[in-house]
C-alpha positions, 0 to 999 in steps of 0.5 A: 498537536496535529503532528504529535497526533500524526506521529504517535499514530506512524509508530503505532503502524510502524509497531505493527508492522514490526510485530507482523515482521517478527510473527511472519511464518510465510504462510499466515504472515508473509514478509519481511520489511524489505521488500514487497511481498508478492504472494498468492495470498495476495494476487496481483496483475499488472497492466500497462498503457501509454504513461501509466502502470495499472496494479490490481491486488485482490484481498480476501476477508479478513486479511490485512496489509501493511503496505509500503509509503507512496512516492507519488499522488494516485488514485485507486479504485475499489472494484469490489468489497469493503476495505478499512484503511488506517493511516497516520491521520484517519481511518476510513471504511470505503465500499465499493464502487468507489475510488479514492485520492491517495495523497504521498508519505503515507502508510496504510494498513488495509484490512479486507472486510470482504473479499475486495478487488482494488486497483491503484493507478501509477504515473509511469512516464517511461513506460518500465515494465520491470516491476521491480524497478517499478516498484522502486520508483512508486514506493518506499519502504521505511519513511527515512527512505521516503525523506530521501526520495522527496529531497531528490 
């Protein structure tokens, strides 16, 4: 039974993403589903430590992100603000400060109830500093791409 619920929610998240892509105007709605959005609306800060990639994203209250699918187990920290995060398994609210263990293979819809700053901590064993190369290792853009990734 849980599998059916999960697949239904996955379909709902995918439908939301497709609706947003269809209505993307480059100003109020950004993204094409084929690449990771790098935008002034969602500023990113990249920091590197030995074997670690730290990715900070700021979200304004009332903004929403449909994220890529993370390939690896990792931790994220909510430093300030309040977020609602929907996955195919649940909808959870997070109030700063807190940290969360993020499971791989999940697509997330993140809504900022308040201005928020959160940080993802990713492994980076080869100390790669090229953001595009890191993103191709850290996330998949589709569930099919994720399935191929985990088969490697």
